[in-house]
N, C-alpha and C positions, 0 to 999 in steps of 0.2 A: 504494500500500500504506500502511495506517495502522498505526502501532505504539502499542498502549495504554501509558499511563504505568505504571511499576512501583514507585511510591513505597511504601516499607515492605517490599518483597519483596527477599530477599537476592539478591546478584548471583552468588554461587557457593555451593558446598557439595556434599556427596555426592549423586550421581544427578541433578544439575542439568545440563541440556544447553544447547545454544546458543540455544534459544528459537525464535521464529517465523522469524527471518532465516535461520538455518542450514537450515531445512527449506523455504525458499521456492524456487519454480521460477526458473530463470535469467532468464526473460523479465520476471519481476516485480521481481527484485532488481537486475540489472545494467543500467546505462544503455547507450546506444549507444556511448559513449566507452570502455567497458570492452573490454579485449582479447578478440578472438574466441576465442582459445585458452582464456582463463579461463572463458568461458561453456560451452565444450565440456567442460572438465574438471569444472566445477561439476555438470553433469548426471551425470557418472560418479562423482565422489568429492568432495563439498563440503569435507571436511576437508583433502584434499590441495590443492584449489584455493585454500582460505583460506590455507594455509601459503605458497603462492606469492604471493598477493595481499598478505599481510602484509609480505613482503619489499619489495614496491614501495611500500607505505605507509610503511614505516620509512625508506626512502631519499628520501622526498619532502622538499623544502626546508621548514624550519621557518617558520611564519608570523611576521611581524614582532614581534608582541607577546611572543614567547617569548624575546626578548633583553632590552634594558634595561627595557622596560615590564613584564616579568614579575617583576622584582625586587620585594621586599616593598613598598617605597614606590610603585612604579610602578602597582600595582593601585589606588591612590587610596583606600585604606581609612582610616577615621577612627581606629580603635583599633589600636595597634601589635600587640596580641595577634592580632587578626583578620588583619592583614597577614602576620604570621609564619606563621599557620596556612595561609593561602592559598599562600604560597611553598613551604611544606613539601609541599603536595599535588604541585606540579610536581616538586620534588626527589625525592619518593618514587616518582613515576611512572617516573622513569628508572632507579630502583634495584631495582624489583621483579624477583625472580629465580625466581618460581614461577608457577603458573597461577592464583593467587588475585587477582582484580581488586581494585582499591581499594574498600573499603566506604564507604558514604555516611556522612560525618561531620557532626555538628551543632555549632552554637554559634559560627560565625565568619562568618556572612553572612546576608542576607535570604533566608529559605526555602531555604538551602543552594544557592542559585543559583550563587554564586561557585565552589563546589566542582565543580559540574557543568561550568561554563565551563572551569575549569582542566583537568578531565579531558578535555574535547574537544580543547583545545590539546595535551594529552599523548598523543593517539592514536598519533602516529608512534613515540614512545618505548615505549608499551605494546605496539605491534605487534612489537617486538623481543623481548619477554620473556613474552608470554602465549600459551597454546596457542589453537587455532582456536576451540573452544567458548567459552573465557573472553573472547576478543576480541569475539566476536559478542554475548555477554551485555552487555559494556560499551557497544557500539554501540547495541544494542537499547534499553538503559536510557536512553541519551542521547536517542535519537530519540523515545522515548515521552514523556519529560519536556518536550522542546522542543515537540512537537506539542500537548501539553496546554496549555502556556503560550501558544502562538500562538492557541489557540482562546478565550483569555480576554483581558480588558482590565482594567487596574488601576483604572479609574473616573475620573471627572472631577475628584474632589477627593482623589485618593490622595496620601499623604505621600511623602517622599523615599525611605524604605526600600521601600515598595510599588512605586513607579515603578522604582527601581533593580533590584529583583528581576526584574520583568517584562522590562526592557531587557536584562539579563544573559542570561536564559534564552530568551525568545522571540526576541530580536534577536541578541545576540552569539554565543551557543552555536549557534543555527541557522545563522548566517553561517559560522562556523568549520567546522561539520560539512559544509555544502554545499561549502566550498572544499577541505577535506581529502579528503572522500569523494565527489568529483565523479562517480565511476563507479558509485556506489550510488544507485539510483533514489529510495528514500525520503529519503536525505540530500539529494540534489540538489533534491528537491521543497520543501525547507525554505527555499531562498534567497528566493523571492518573498515568502512571508509574513514572513520575517525582515526584509526591506527595508521592508515595510509596517509592521511593529511598531516598527522603529527610527524611521521617518519620522513615523508618527503619534504615537509617544511623545515625540519631540523637539519636535514642533509643539504638542503638548498642554500641555507643561510649560514653555514659554518664551513670553514676550510677543512682540509684533511685531518686536522688535529683539534677540531671543536671551537675555533676562534670565529666570533661573529665578524662580519664585514663592518667597516667604519660607518656605513650608512645606517646600520641597525644599532649602533651603540646607544643612541638616545632611548631605545626601548629594551636595553639589556636586562635590567632588573625585572620588568614585567614578563619578559620572555622566560627568564629563569624561573620566575614564580609559576607561570603557566605550565611549563614542562615538568617542574617538580611536583606540582599538584597532580598532574596526570600520572606521574610515576607512583605517587601515593595512592591514588584511586585504583590504579591497576594492581598494586600490591595488596590493597585491602580486599579486592574481589577475586584475587587469584588469576587475573588475566594479564595480558601485556598491553602496553600502549605504544611501543616502538617495535620495529623489526630489529633484527640482531645488529645490523650496521648502525642504525640510528641510536640504539641503546649504547653502543660503544662511543658514538659521538656525544651523547649526553654526558657520559663519564668524563670525556675530554673537556666538554664545555664547562663542567664544574671547576676543573683545574684552571682553565683559561679565565674564568670569572674571578678566581682568586688572584690571578696575576693582575687583573684590572681593578681589584678592590683597594679602596682606601682603608686606613685603620678603623674608621667608624663603620665599615661594612658596606658603604655606598660604592657605586661603580664610577670610575673616573670619567671625565668629560661629559658629565650630565647624564650618566646611564641610570640613575635612580637609586633609591634606598633599598638595601637588602637587610632586613632585621635579623637578629641572632636566630630566631625560630626558623626562618627560611634557610639560612646557612646550615643550620643543624640538620634540617630535613634533606637538603641537597647533598650534603656530605654523607649522610646515612644511606641515601639511595644511589649515589653515583661516585662517591669519593673512595680513594684507597688510603693507605697509611701515609703516603707522601703528601696527599692533599690535607689530611688531618694535621700533619706536622706543620704544613705551611699555614693553615688556618689558625692553629694554636699560636703562631707567632704574629701573624698579620692582623687578625680580627678577633673579636670577643667570642671565640668558640673554644671551649676547653678540649685539648687534645690528650689522649691517653699518655700517662707518664712513662709507659714502657717503650714508647717510640724512640728509636735512635736519633741522635742529634742531627745526623746528615740525611734523614729520611726525606726531607722536603726537596722538591724538584728545583731546577733552575728557575729563578724568578723572571728572567728576561725572555722575550719572544719577539719574533718578527714574522709576519705573513704578507708577502707581496699580493697574494690573492685577496686577502681581507683588507689590505691597506692599513694595517694596524701594527705598531711596534711598541713594545714596553722595554725600556732600558732601566734596569734596577740593580742596586748593589746588594739586595738581600730581602728577606721576608719580615724583618723587624719593623714595627710601626713607623719609626723615624728614619728608616733607610732611604737614601736619595732615590728618586724614581722619576723618569721621564716617559710620558706616553704620547705617541704621535699617531694621528689618524690622517691618512693621505690618499684616500681612494679616488678623489677627483681633483679639480682645480683648487678647491678650498681645503686648506690644511688646518687641523686643530692640534693644539699641544697643551699638555699639562705637566708642570714641574712641581714636585712635592718632596718634602722631607718631613713626613708626618702630614700636616694639613697642606692643601695646595697653596702654592705661591703664585703660579701662573696657570690659567685654565680658560680655554676657549679658542676662538678662531684666530689664526695667524695669517693675516692677509698678505697679498703681494702688492707692493708699491714701488715700482721701478720706472724711472724716467731716463730716457736716453736722447740727447740732443733736444731737450725740451718737450719730447713726446712721451706720454704715459704708455707703457707697453702692457697690454693685456695678455693673459695666458692664451696660448694657442694649442693647448692640449691638457693632459692631466699629469699629476706627479707620477714619476716612475722611480722605482728603487734602482740605485746605481751601485751601492755597496752595503753589505751588512756583515758585521763582525762582532762576535761575542765570546768571551771566555770568563774565567773567574776574576779577572782584574779590571775589565772594561767592556763597554759596549759602544759600537759605532754604527750609525746609520747615515747614508748619504743618498739624497734624493735630488732629482732634476726635473725641470719643467720647461718646455719650449715657450718662448714669448714671441709676440708679434714682431715683425721686422728682422727675424733671424737671430735674435738674442736668446739667451738661456739663463735661467736662474737655478742655482744649486744651493742646497741647504745641507750643512753638516750638523749632526746631533751626536754628541759624544758624552759619555759619563765614565769618569775614573772612579771605580769602586772604592779604592783605598784612600784616595784624596778627598772624596766627597765633592768633586768639582765637575760641573757640566760646562761644555763648550758648545755654543750655538753659532755656527758660521753661515753667512749668506754671501754668495759669490755671483756677480753678474758677468757673463761672458758675452762679448759681442763679436761679430765677424768683420768689424771695420779694420782697415789697414792703418788708419790714422786715429789718434786720440780724439774723443768727443766727450761732452759733459755727461757724466753718469751720476744720477742721484738715487740713492737707495734708502728707503724708510722701512724699518722693521717695527711692527706694532705687536708687542707681546701682551696678551690680555691678562691683566692682573686678576687674581682670584678674588672672590667676595671678601670684603673688609680689608684687603691688602692695599698698601700704598707705597710709593717710592719716596724715600728721603735722601736727596742728594747731599754729598759732601760739599762743604763750602769752598774748599780750595782745589779739590781734585774732581775729575769727572766720574768717579765711581759713586756708590751710595748703597743704601739698604732697602730691601723689601721689608716693610713693617706691617704688623697687625696690631693696631693700638700702639702701645709703648714697647711691644716685643719685637726684637730684631730677628727676622726669620732667615735671611740669607743676604750675602753681599753680591753686588752686581758691578762688573768692571767692563767698560767698552774698550777692549785691548787694541782695537784698530785706531783709536783716537789718541791724541796726546794726553798724558796723565794729568798735567796741571792746566787749570782753566785759563791761566794767563797766556798759554800757548795759543796763537791765533789760528792754527790749522783747523780746517772746516770740520764740522760735525758736532753733535751734541746728544746727550742721553738725558731724558726728562720724562715726566708723567704728563700725558695729555688725555683728559677724561679718565676712562677706566683702563688705559693701556700704558705700558712702559714703551716709550718710543725712542729708538736709536736712529739718528739721521747721520748719514755719511755721504760725501760726494767727492768727485775728483774728475779732472780732465784726463781721461785714460781710455784704453781699449777694453780693459777689464777692471773690476773693482771687488775687493774683499772687505766685508764688514762683519767682524766677529764680536761676540759678547760672552763673557764668563759669568756663570752663576756659581757662587761659592756657597755650598750648602752646609758649611761648618762655620756658623757666625762667630763662635768664640775665637777661632783662629783668625778670621778675617778682621776682627776688632783689634788684634794685637799689631799686625803688620801686613801691608799688602802694597804691591807695586807691579808695574808691567812695562814692557818695552817692545817696540817693533824692531825686529832683528834685521841685520844686514844679510842679504843673500847675494852670493857672488857666483859668476859663471866664467870660467877661464880667466880667473883673477880680476874680473871686472864686476863691479856692483851692478845688479840688474834692478830695473824699476819695479815698483809694487804691482804694476799691471802684468808682469811676467811671473813673479813668484813672491810669496810673502812668508814671513816667519814671525812668531810671537813668543814671548816668554812672560809668563804670569807667575808671580810669587805671592804666597799667602803663608805667613809664619815662616817656617823652615822648608815648606814644600814648594816646588817649582814645576810648572807645566810648560812644555815646549810644543809648539804647533808649527808645522811646515806644510805649505800647500802651493803646488804649481798651478798657475792660471793659464800659461801657455803650455804647449806640449812638453812633457817631462824631458829634462836633460841633466847632465852631471853638474850639480850645483853644490855649493858649500854654505852651511849655516851653523854657527857656533862651533866651527872646526870640524863638523861632521859632513861627509859627502853623501848626497842623495841623488839617485837617478829615478826616483819614484814620484808618484803623483801627490801623495800625502803621507805624513808621518806625525804621530802624536806620542809623546813620551814624557818621562820625568827627567829633569835635569839634576844630576847627582853632584855631590861635593867634589868628586874627582874631575869634574868638567865634562864627563861623558853623558850621553842621553840613553836612558833605559827605555826602550821603545815599548809602548803598549801594542802598537800594530804599525804596519807599513803597507800602503796601497801601491802596488806596482802599476806601471802603465799597462792598460788593457785589462786589469783585474775587474771582475764583476762582483 
């Protein structure tokens, strides 16, 4: 039996009956598992039969998601208003005292899917307070909406809300209805397509290791909540909700979500709140001992004391398919961490050492010869390197007019220093005026406090110093007239740098150890030589940054690599980052040779 969707049609009102279900023959409506007596009474008096069936429905055990996971935060919603509205649906369902079913409400979820999911979970409560006709109208409405959703697909390039809406309705609501109404044929028939929708949906929006694409990060917490509730429902009724491949991806998803998690349990870059109850459920249903060890360090989830100290997996990850990278020095709450989302022309970044310092869109602002250059494509990964000492990500995007912008994102685990480099490469034979403006979005309540005499400063939250910031491509002292400035403009930390050249490098250092930064810091642009002759910064650049006793050295070739010298070291490579030692040598974190991917 197929039930047509009833979108826009009232569920109750004068003269409205129970719809198609109430008038269905017993053989079409009731499954073999339904009591024989119920089928007999249905043929005689459907209203009386419904009243008896409603008593059994009301007495059925509540499904797992209706306890802690059904609380406001447990639904995984991004907006507190949405979460409050969703919870009110469940609360209201248990308090209805007349025959009027809950009306469809708008404004708190993708395509009202959350409301319908909540109503499906609330069926046992509704069975206690609704008359027979009203109860069947609710069931009919839910069946129709789920069937319609299961007949559709969100599409290959659907964004987070579109994917979430489909998973909630075609997947979770279908699974819940099949579990609660197992003796109703149309509801029971929803289970297989619900499993297919959930499996195909999870596989479609995760890479080979469970990482969501950048476009779906804004819905990360609600998606985790949806899939975890489905796992809980399946476990409760002894059925499955994913095929074997999707189940494995769910387990990987839990680990990737931990890599994206902040210490308060929320997901980076606006992915939403994940409360302890939801983390506990997800870890119990999809985590292994490594995930438990990581969760025990990063978020407020207690890990078994018997786990070995090295059980946690690597905290860093990069997926070119997803367009997401996490550069992290460890699982501890205050461990420095950079997250980059780069799946299209818009890049987003979050830098944190505990609470976020920078979080949001990192736009492109390049002017060459007085003309603003817009992106002519999407960001592409050029290099990824990660080991136990550092992580390095290099990305590039083509600009109009044949120019190119490259971004370097580097994190030294031991130093607690991040290096963000932006490089404009033109194809001009002669120098022209290049202006580069980097706008890093300051996190909520964060502000920049510049030093009075030098061009560095602090990222502050109130009176607390969170991190130091140094524009190592600019002159250190403000009395130096060379062009460029670092300042706050609105809610962004803005670095402006310009030069008449063929290429331009504009770097910034985030020092995530404020205690060390407060004691001593300085930086210099280094001399780069080729065949004993100094080369211009449009050819190659070198920087030395010192914080306390620690020193970071960065070399980058802007022209094709050649044998060049910086700090007495010879390099024929494209890029090198390392520590400058007391011996005068450079202990390299990594070296990018010409042609390396």
